[in-house]
PLY file of the C-alpha trace (Angstrom):
ply
format ascii 1.0
element vertex 95
property float x
property float y
property float z
element edge 94
property int vertex1
property int vertex2
end_header
101.13 115.04 67.37
101.85 111.58 68.73
99.62 108.68 67.72
100.84 105.23 68.58
99.83 101.83 69.87
100.87 101.00 73.43
100.61 97.71 75.31
99.46 97.84 78.93
98.82 94.66 80.92
99.09 92.62 77.69
96.31 94.62 76.00
96.70 97.08 73.11
95.55 100.70 73.38
95.69 103.60 70.96
97.45 106.61 72.48
96.99 110.13 71.13
98.82 113.23 72.39
98.35 116.54 70.61
99.54 119.97 71.72
96.60 122.37 71.29
97.56 125.44 73.27
100.46 126.77 75.25
100.15 124.46 78.25
98.51 121.04 78.52
98.07 118.71 75.53
94.97 116.83 74.44
95.59 113.26 75.65
93.49 110.14 74.91
94.11 106.47 75.66
91.59 104.30 73.78
90.92 100.63 74.45
88.62 98.21 72.66
85.65 99.02 74.93
86.16 102.62 76.03
88.65 105.40 76.52
90.39 107.68 78.97
90.27 111.35 78.11
91.91 114.43 79.52
90.16 117.49 80.89
89.87 119.06 77.42
87.03 116.69 76.56
83.44 116.83 77.74
81.84 114.11 79.89
78.32 115.30 79.03
79.03 114.63 75.34
80.44 111.18 76.15
77.29 110.37 78.15
74.96 111.61 75.42
76.73 109.36 72.91
76.60 106.33 75.22
80.39 106.07 75.38
82.35 104.25 78.05
84.58 107.12 79.07
86.87 107.98 81.96
88.19 111.48 82.55
91.50 112.33 84.18
92.97 115.77 84.81
96.46 117.20 85.12
98.00 114.75 82.65
100.56 115.39 79.93
101.42 111.91 78.65
100.58 108.21 78.88
102.65 107.76 82.06
100.70 110.55 83.75
97.45 108.86 82.72
98.51 105.51 84.14
99.57 107.10 87.43
96.37 109.11 87.89
92.91 108.52 89.30
89.47 108.72 87.71
88.20 112.30 87.99
84.79 111.49 86.49
83.27 108.77 84.35
80.32 108.15 82.08
77.27 106.10 82.97
78.61 103.31 80.77
81.87 103.26 82.72
79.93 103.22 86.00
78.03 100.16 84.77
81.44 98.45 84.49
82.14 99.27 88.15
84.36 102.28 87.49
83.95 105.26 89.81
85.72 108.53 90.62
88.81 108.00 92.74
89.71 104.62 91.19
93.35 104.29 90.21
93.67 104.04 86.42
95.92 100.98 86.65
93.16 99.23 88.63
90.47 99.80 85.98
92.41 100.01 82.71
91.64 96.43 81.72
87.89 97.26 81.64
88.51 99.63 78.75
0 1
1 2
2 3
3 4
4 5
5 6
6 7
7 8
8 9
9 10
10 11
11 12
12 13
13 14
14 15
15 16
16 17
17 18
18 19
19 20
20 21
21 22
22 23
23 24
24 25
25 26
26 27
27 28
28 29
29 30
30 31
31 32
32 33
33 34
34 35
35 36
36 37
37 38
38 39
39 40
40 41
41 42
42 43
43 44
44 45
45 46
46 47
47 48
48 49
49 50
50 51
51 52
52 53
53 54
54 55
55 56
56 57
57 58
58 59
59 60
60 61
61 62
62 63
63 64
64 65
65 66
66 67
67 68
68 69
69 70
70 71
71 72
72 73
73 74
74 75
75 76
76 77
77 78
78 79
79 80
80 81
81 82
82 83
83 84
84 85
85 86
86 87
87 88
88 89
89 90
90 91
91 92
92 93
93 94
């Protein structure tokens, strides 16, 4: 398991990468307001908890996350102007 702090656009994020099965890892990039999660995690749960969450798919590491697009997002993320199809690097500072 990898758990480390990363700096992106002069802001600190907590990065977690854990191999769960044979293929894709569980990947999370957490900011002070919200987080980006991989396809392992459930958007319905994030919405029910009131989280500001963005989901990306097909990612294996932090570089993949940063080069991907929003697959889906919670209502809280939508209130911040985030929507599916946004490039992560364009919305990362909102998290």
